[in-house]
Biopython code that builds the backbone (N, CA, C, O; Angstrom):
import numpy as np
from Bio.PDB.StructureBuilder import StructureBuilder

atoms = [
    (1, "MET", "N", (140.657, 132.841, 44.237)),
    (1, "MET", "CA", (140.258, 133.687, 44.629)),
    (1, "MET", "C", (139.756, 135.074, 43.736)),
    (1, "MET", "O", (140.555, 135.349, 42.841)),
    (2, "SER", "N", (138.696, 135.892, 43.820)),
    (2, "SER", "CA", (138.480, 136.739, 42.520)),
    (2, "SER", "C", (139.320, 138.142, 42.322)),
    (2, "SER", "O", (139.485, 138.745, 43.383)),
    (3, "GLU", "N", (139.782, 138.660, 41.358)),
    (3, "GLU", "CA", (140.606, 139.737, 41.276)),
    (3, "GLU", "C", (139.326, 141.091, 41.999)),
    (3, "GLU", "O", (138.122, 141.294, 41.843)),
    (4, "LEU", "N", (140.562, 141.819, 42.891)),
    (4, "LEU", "CA", (139.751, 143.099, 43.430)),
    (4, "LEU", "C", (139.705, 143.981, 42.459)),
    (4, "LEU", "O", (140.537, 144.248, 41.592)),
    (5, "THR", "N", (138.007, 144.687, 42.812)),
    (5, "THR", "CA", (138.127, 145.865, 41.298)),
    (5, "THR", "C", (138.565, 147.455, 42.905)),
    (5, "THR", "O", (137.989, 147.763, 43.948)),
    (6, "LEU", "N", (139.836, 147.975, 42.181)),
    (6, "LEU", "CA", (140.112, 149.217, 43.060)),
    (6, "LEU", "C", (139.708, 150.418, 42.848)),
    (6, "LEU", "O", (139.755, 151.365, 43.632)),
    (7, "GLU", "N", (138.985, 150.368, 40.931)),
    (7, "GLU", "CA", (138.045, 151.364, 40.690)),
    (7, "GLU", "C", (136.493, 152.156, 41.695)),
    (7, "GLU", "O", (135.372, 151.652, 41.630)),
    (8, "SER", "N", (136.587, 152.527, 41.943)),
    (8, "SER", "CA", (134.934, 153.272, 42.565)),
    (8, "SER", "C", (134.521, 154.601, 42.303)),
    (8, "SER", "O", (135.383, 155.479, 42.347)),
    (9, "MET", "N", (133.286, 154.917, 42.023)),
    (9, "MET", "CA", (132.967, 155.956, 41.535)),
    (9, "MET", "C", (132.147, 156.166, 43.239)),
    (9, "MET", "O", (131.298, 155.507, 43.838)),
    (10, "ILE", "N", (132.993, 157.538, 43.598)),
    (10, "ILE", "CA", (132.252, 158.108, 44.725)),
    (10, "ILE", "C", (130.760, 159.370, 44.244)),
    (10, "ILE", "O", (130.978, 160.363, 43.550)),
    (11, "THR", "N", (129.701, 159.102, 44.656)),
    (11, "THR", "CA", (129.068, 159.662, 44.759)),
    (11, "THR", "C", (128.741, 160.991, 45.860)),
    (11, "THR", "O", (127.900, 160.587, 46.663)),
    (12, "CYS", "N", (129.053, 162.154, 46.099)),
    (12, "CYS", "CA", (128.307, 163.097, 47.117)),
    (12, "CYS", "C", (127.155, 163.263, 47.177)),
    (12, "CYS", "O", (126.446, 163.592, 46.225)),
    (13, "PRO", "N", (126.645, 162.979, 48.760)),
    (13, "PRO", "CA", (125.203, 162.530, 49.035)),
    (13, "PRO", "C", (124.593, 164.872, 48.795)),
    (13, "PRO", "O", (123.495, 165.305, 48.446)),
    (14, "GLU", "N", (125.648, 165.540, 49.106)),
    (14, "GLU", "CA", (125.040, 167.166, 48.470)),
    (14, "GLU", "C", (125.145, 167.522, 47.607)),
    (14, "GLU", "O", (124.520, 168.552, 47.355)),
    (15, "CYS", "N", (125.930, 166.974, 46.654)),
    (15, "CYS", "CA", (125.159, 167.958, 45.741)),
    (15, "CYS", "C", (125.570, 166.947, 43.981)),
    (15, "CYS", "O", (125.532, 167.434, 42.851)),
    (16, "GLY", "N", (125.851, 165.794, 44.288)),
    (16, "GLY", "CA", (125.658, 164.681, 43.405)),
    (16, "GLY", "C", (126.591, 164.291, 42.796)),
    (16, "GLY", "O", (126.449, 163.233, 42.182)),
    (17, "HIS", "N", (127.769, 164.928, 42.743)),
    (17, "HIS", "CA", (129.040, 165.164, 41.920)),
    (17, "HIS", "C", (129.680, 163.447, 42.077)),
    (17, "HIS", "O", (130.148, 162.897, 43.074)),
    (18, "GLN", "N", (129.519, 163.020, 40.958)),
    (18, "GLN", "CA", (130.396, 161.798, 40.687)),
    (18, "GLN", "C", (132.063, 162.006, 40.602)),
    (18, "GLN", "O", (132.360, 162.793, 39.703)),
    (19, "GLU", "N", (133.082, 161.533, 41.257)),
    (19, "GLU", "CA", (134.244, 161.356, 40.441)),
    (19, "GLU", "C", (135.025, 159.612, 40.545)),
    (19, "GLU", "O", (134.896, 159.060, 41.638)),
    (20, "LEU", "N", (135.316, 159.312, 40.120)),
    (20, "LEU", "CA", (135.725, 157.916, 39.236)),
    (20, "LEU", "C", (137.442, 157.845, 40.322)),
    (20, "LEU", "O", (138.524, 158.141, 39.814)),
    (21, "GLU", "N", (137.317, 157.479, 41.541)),
    (21, "GLU", "CA", (138.746, 157.390, 42.393)),
    (21, "GLU", "C", (139.271, 155.814, 42.742)),
    (21, "GLU", "O", (138.446, 154.968, 43.088)),
    (22, "ILE", "N", (140.371, 155.568, 42.649)),
    (22, "ILE", "CA", (141.458, 154.318, 42.974)),
    (22, "ILE", "C", (141.610, 153.978, 44.331)),
    (22, "ILE", "O", (142.365, 154.644, 45.038)),
    (23, "MET", "N", (140.961, 152.988, 44.793)),
    (23, "MET", "CA", (140.961, 152.554, 46.149)),
    (23, "MET", "C", (142.327, 152.371, 46.868)),
    (23, "MET", "O", (143.231, 151.613, 46.514)),
    (24, "PRO", "N", (142.316, 153.037, 47.727)),
    (24, "PRO", "CA", (144.094, 151.974, 48.371)),
    (24, "PRO", "C", (143.747, 150.967, 48.928)),
    (24, "PRO", "O", (142.651, 150.705, 49.424)),
    (25, "THR", "N", (145.125, 150.058, 48.840)),
    (25, "THR", "CA", (144.854, 148.770, 49.059)),
    (25, "THR", "C", (145.683, 148.854, 51.120)),
    (25, "THR", "O", (145.470, 148.026, 52.006)),
    (26, "ASP", "N", (146.369, 149.853, 51.197)),
    (26, "ASP", "CA", (146.889, 149.364, 52.533)),
    (26, "ASP", "C", (146.431, 150.589, 53.874)),
    (26, "ASP", "O", (147.015, 150.876, 54.919)),
    (27, "TYR", "N", (145.238, 151.057, 53.312)),
    (27, "TYR", "CA", (144.436, 151.526, 54.694)),
    (27, "TYR", "C", (142.895, 151.635, 54.174)),
    (27, "TYR", "O", (142.145, 151.282, 53.264)),
    (28, "CYS", "N", (142.946, 152.319, 55.304)),
    (28, "CYS", "CA", (141.459, 152.649, 54.960)),
    (28, "CYS", "C", (140.907, 154.001, 54.471)),
    (28, "CYS", "O", (141.862, 154.753, 54.665)),
    (29, "GLN", "N", (139.726, 154.874, 53.852)),
    (29, "GLN", "CA", (140.001, 156.301, 53.854)),
    (29, "GLN", "C", (138.515, 156.432, 54.308)),
    (29, "GLN", "O", (137.495, 155.838, 53.957)),
    (30, "PHE", "N", (138.774, 157.487, 55.275)),
    (30, "PHE", "CA", (137.980, 157.568, 56.670)),
    (30, "PHE", "C", (137.368, 159.066, 55.894)),
    (30, "PHE", "O", (136.140, 159.094, 55.805)),
    (31, "PHE", "N", (137.877, 159.899, 55.514)),
    (31, "PHE", "CA", (137.580, 161.368, 54.536)),
    (31, "PHE", "C", (137.722, 161.445, 53.159)),
    (31, "PHE", "O", (138.380, 160.601, 52.551)),
    (32, "TYR", "N", (137.175, 162.364, 52.608)),
    (32, "TYR", "CA", (136.938, 162.562, 50.937)),
    (32, "TYR", "C", (136.618, 163.642, 50.988)),
    (32, "TYR", "O", (135.755, 163.955, 51.808)),
    (33, "GLU", "N", (137.021, 164.327, 50.386)),
    (33, "GLU", "CA", (136.414, 165.992, 49.983)),
    (33, "GLU", "C", (136.194, 165.776, 48.748)),
    (33, "GLU", "O", (137.042, 165.331, 47.974)),
    (34, "CYS", "N", (134.620, 166.177, 48.344)),
    (34, "CYS", "CA", (134.010, 166.360, 47.305)),
    (34, "CYS", "C", (134.650, 167.326, 46.192)),
    (34, "CYS", "O", (134.749, 168.521, 46.470)),
    (35, "LYS", "N", (135.064, 166.883, 45.013)),
    (35, "LYS", "CA", (135.953, 167.910, 44.150)),
    (35, "LYS", "C", (134.837, 169.040, 43.695)),
    (35, "LYS", "O", (135.201, 170.183, 43.419)),
    (36, "GLY", "N", (133.532, 168.661, 43.640)),
    (36, "GLY", "CA", (132.523, 169.873, 43.724)),
    (36, "GLY", "C", (131.675, 170.379, 44.325)),
    (36, "GLY", "O", (130.784, 171.090, 43.860)),
    (37, "CYS", "N", (131.854, 170.055, 45.520)),
    (37, "CYS", "CA", (131.326, 171.112, 46.408)),
    (37, "CYS", "C", (131.902, 171.457, 48.132)),
    (37, "CYS", "O", (131.456, 172.135, 49.057)),
    (38, "ARG", "N", (133.270, 170.469, 47.909)),
    (38, "ARG", "CA", (134.348, 170.775, 48.497)),
    (38, "ARG", "C", (133.198, 170.247, 49.985)),
    (38, "ARG", "O", (133.653, 170.893, 50.928)),
    (39, "LYS", "N", (132.438, 169.712, 50.317)),
    (39, "LYS", "CA", (132.276, 169.005, 51.304)),
    (39, "LYS", "C", (132.940, 167.587, 51.368)),
    (39, "LYS", "O", (133.186, 166.748, 50.502)),
    (40, "VAL", "N", (133.202, 167.653, 53.161)),
    (40, "VAL", "CA", (134.155, 166.547, 53.667)),
    (40, "VAL", "C", (132.941, 165.679, 54.083)),
    (40, "VAL", "O", (132.105, 165.936, 54.948)),
    (41, "LEU", "N", (133.040, 164.442, 53.164)),
    (41, "LEU", "CA", (132.719, 163.126, 53.394)),
    (41, "LEU", "C", (133.278, 162.235, 54.758)),
    (41, "LEU", "O", (134.461, 161.974, 54.976)),
    (42, "ARG", "N", (132.363, 161.925, 55.430)),
    (42, "ARG", "CA", (133.003, 160.615, 56.074)),
    (42, "ARG", "C", (131.834, 159.504, 56.452)),
    (42, "ARG", "O", (130.676, 159.922, 56.472)),
    (43, "PRO", "N", (132.030, 158.398, 56.689)),
    (43, "PRO", "CA", (131.701, 156.933, 56.897)),
    (43, "PRO", "C", (130.025, 156.802, 57.539)),
    (43, "PRO", "O", (129.740, 157.091, 58.701)),
    (44, "LYS", "N", (129.255, 156.419, 56.741)),
    (44, "LYS", "CA", (127.826, 156.498, 57.456)),
    (44, "LYS", "C", (127.938, 155.134, 58.206)),
    (44, "LYS", "O", (128.345, 154.011, 57.909)),
    (45, "LYS", "N", (127.411, 155.713, 59.284)),
    (45, "LYS", "CA", (127.681, 154.840, 60.753)),
    (45, "LYS", "C", (127.117, 153.241, 60.522)),
    (45, "LYS", "O", (125.906, 153.024, 60.473)),
    (46, "GLY", "N", (128.088, 152.183, 60.390)),
    (46, "GLY", "CA", (128.241, 151.153, 60.353)),
    (46, "GLY", "C", (129.116, 150.879, 59.222)),
    (46, "GLY", "O", (129.478, 149.721, 59.013)),
    (47, "ASP", "N", (129.498, 151.855, 58.458)),
    (47, "ASP", "CA", (130.198, 151.747, 57.784)),
    (47, "ASP", "C", (131.741, 151.780, 57.322)),
    (47, "ASP", "O", (131.974, 152.861, 56.782)),
    (48, "CYS", "N", (132.508, 151.207, 57.350)),
    (48, "CYS", "CA", (134.452, 151.229, 57.686)),
    (48, "CYS", "C", (134.979, 152.313, 57.081)),
    (48, "CYS", "O", (135.831, 152.954, 57.696)),
    (49, "CYS", "N", (134.555, 152.739, 55.708)),
    (49, "CYS", "CA", (135.416, 153.794, 54.971)),
    (49, "CYS", "C", (134.285, 154.530, 54.317)),
    (49, "CYS", "O", (133.106, 154.412, 54.651)),
    (50, "VAL", "N", (134.887, 155.547, 53.046)),
    (50, "VAL", "CA", (133.814, 155.945, 52.660)),
    (50, "VAL", "C", (133.407, 155.555, 51.193)),
    (50, "VAL", "O", (132.414, 156.030, 50.643)),
    (51, "TYR", "N", (134.421, 154.476, 50.493)),
    (51, "TYR", "CA", (134.135, 153.956, 49.739)),
    (51, "TYR", "C", (132.614, 153.155, 49.928)),
    (51, "TYR", "O", (131.673, 153.304, 49.148)),
    (52, "CYS", "N", (132.603, 152.339, 51.055)),
    (52, "CYS", "CA", (131.902, 151.311, 51.002)),
    (52, "CYS", "C", (129.999, 152.311, 51.394)),
    (52, "CYS", "O", (128.890, 151.865, 51.096)),
    (53, "SER", "N", (130.346, 153.826, 52.193)),
    (53, "SER", "CA", (128.738, 154.578, 52.193)),
    (53, "SER", "C", (128.850, 155.166, 50.743)),
    (53, "SER", "O", (127.809, 155.117, 50.088)),
    (54, "PHE", "N", (129.757, 155.616, 50.249)),
    (54, "PHE", "CA", (129.388, 156.651, 48.655)),
    (54, "PHE", "C", (129.970, 155.878, 47.512)),
    (54, "PHE", "O", (130.042, 156.541, 46.477)),
    (55, "GLY", "N", (130.397, 154.661, 47.435)),
    (55, "GLY", "CA", (131.359, 154.036, 46.316)),
    (55, "GLY", "C", (130.205, 153.400, 45.541)),
    (55, "GLY", "O", (129.005, 153.287, 45.790)),
    (56, "SER", "N", (130.917, 153.051, 44.594)),
    (56, "SER", "CA", (129.950, 152.400, 43.361)),
    (56, "SER", "C", (130.632, 150.405, 43.861)),
    (56, "SER", "O", (130.015, 149.347, 43.745)),
    (57, "VAL", "N", (131.830, 150.617, 44.304)),
    (57, "VAL", "CA", (132.604, 149.188, 45.127)),
    (57, "VAL", "C", (132.579, 149.260, 46.129)),
    (57, "VAL", "O", (132.358, 150.443, 46.387)),
    (58, "ALA", "N", (132.720, 148.417, 47.453)),
    (58, "ALA", "CA", (133.071, 148.232, 48.702)),
    (58, "ALA", "C", (134.525, 148.142, 48.529)),
    (58, "ALA", "O", (135.026, 147.608, 47.539)),
    (59, "CYS", "N", (135.243, 148.687, 49.536)),
    (59, "CYS", "CA", (136.978, 148.549, 49.837)),
    (59, "CYS", "C", (137.293, 146.760, 49.909)),
    (59, "CYS", "O", (136.586, 145.802, 50.224)),
    (60, "PRO", "N", (138.852, 146.914, 49.402)),
    (60, "PRO", "CA", (139.040, 145.844, 49.106)),
    (60, "PRO", "C", (138.890, 144.568, 50.420)),
    (60, "PRO", "O", (138.556, 143.388, 50.312)),
    (61, "PRO", "N", (139.288, 145.367, 51.643)),
    (61, "PRO", "CA", (139.153, 144.455, 52.609)),
    (61, "PRO", "C", (137.920, 143.801, 52.953)),
    (61, "PRO", "O", (137.878, 142.820, 53.695)),
    (62, "ILE", "N", (136.614, 144.498, 52.255)),
    (62, "ILE", "CA", (135.144, 143.892, 52.226)),
    (62, "ILE", "C", (134.838, 143.394, 51.144)),
    (62, "ILE", "O", (133.784, 142.768, 51.249)),
    (63, "GLN", "N", (135.349, 143.367, 49.938)),
    (63, "GLN", "CA", (135.737, 142.804, 48.539)),
    (63, "GLN", "C", (136.193, 141.140, 48.700)),
    (63, "GLN", "O", (135.835, 140.207, 47.981)),
    (64, "GLN", "N", (137.196, 141.102, 50.015)),
    (64, "GLN", "CA", (137.839, 139.834, 50.171)),
    (64, "GLN", "C", (137.576, 139.013, 51.118)),
    (64, "GLN", "O", (138.228, 138.038, 51.491)),
    (65, "GLY", "N", (136.398, 139.516, 51.582)),
    (65, "GLY", "CA", (135.395, 138.736, 52.633)),
    (65, "GLY", "C", (136.046, 138.970, 54.225)),
    (65, "GLY", "O", (135.714, 138.359, 55.240)),
    (66, "GLU", "N", (137.099, 140.077, 54.091)),
    (66, "GLU", "CA", (138.209, 140.360, 55.467)),
    (66, "GLU", "C", (137.203, 140.945, 56.594)),
    (66, "GLU", "O", (137.440, 140.467, 57.703)),
    (67, "GLY", "N", (136.160, 141.847, 56.559)),
    (67, "GLY", "CA", (135.591, 142.345, 56.887)),
    (67, "GLY", "C", (135.739, 143.817, 56.896)),
    (67, "GLY", "O", (135.585, 144.555, 55.923)),
    (68, "CYS", "N", (136.128, 144.243, 58.383)),
    (68, "CYS", "CA", (135.950, 146.282, 57.977)),
    (68, "CYS", "C", (137.147, 146.475, 58.020)),
    (68, "CYS", "O", (137.672, 145.532, 58.611)),
    (69, "CYS", "N", (138.119, 147.466, 57.591)),
    (69, "CYS", "CA", (139.891, 147.505, 57.723)),
    (69, "CYS", "C", (139.855, 148.397, 58.451)),
    (69, "CYS", "O", (140.978, 148.817, 58.731)),
    (70, "GLY", "N", (138.839, 149.040, 59.029)),
    (70, "GLY", "CA", (139.484, 149.696, 60.264)),
    (70, "GLY", "C", (139.136, 150.065, 61.369)),
    (70, "GLY", "O", (139.954, 150.571, 62.137)),
]
sb = StructureBuilder()
sb.init_structure("model")
sb.init_model(0)
sb.init_chain("A")
sb.init_seg("    ")
for serial, (resi, resn, name, xyz) in enumerate(atoms, 1):
    if name == "N":
        sb.init_residue(resn, " ", resi, " ")
    sb.init_atom(name, np.array(xyz, "f"), 0.0, 1.0, " ", f" {name:<3s}", serial, name[0])
structure = sb.get_structure()
């Protein structure tokens, strides 16, 4: 099994602000407030969390091939 990547760069679709975040391994993050414009991001339809929708790296369960965490 390969090692998990826990850092993901979230990019806000509204203002383009990018922020490097550490993904949780024990829950899915369904909401994320942009540190640039304060818009609350929610997963896109079909994605399980904000990291799968707006991050540079998929969430840990997806990386492990376990499917959606939520």
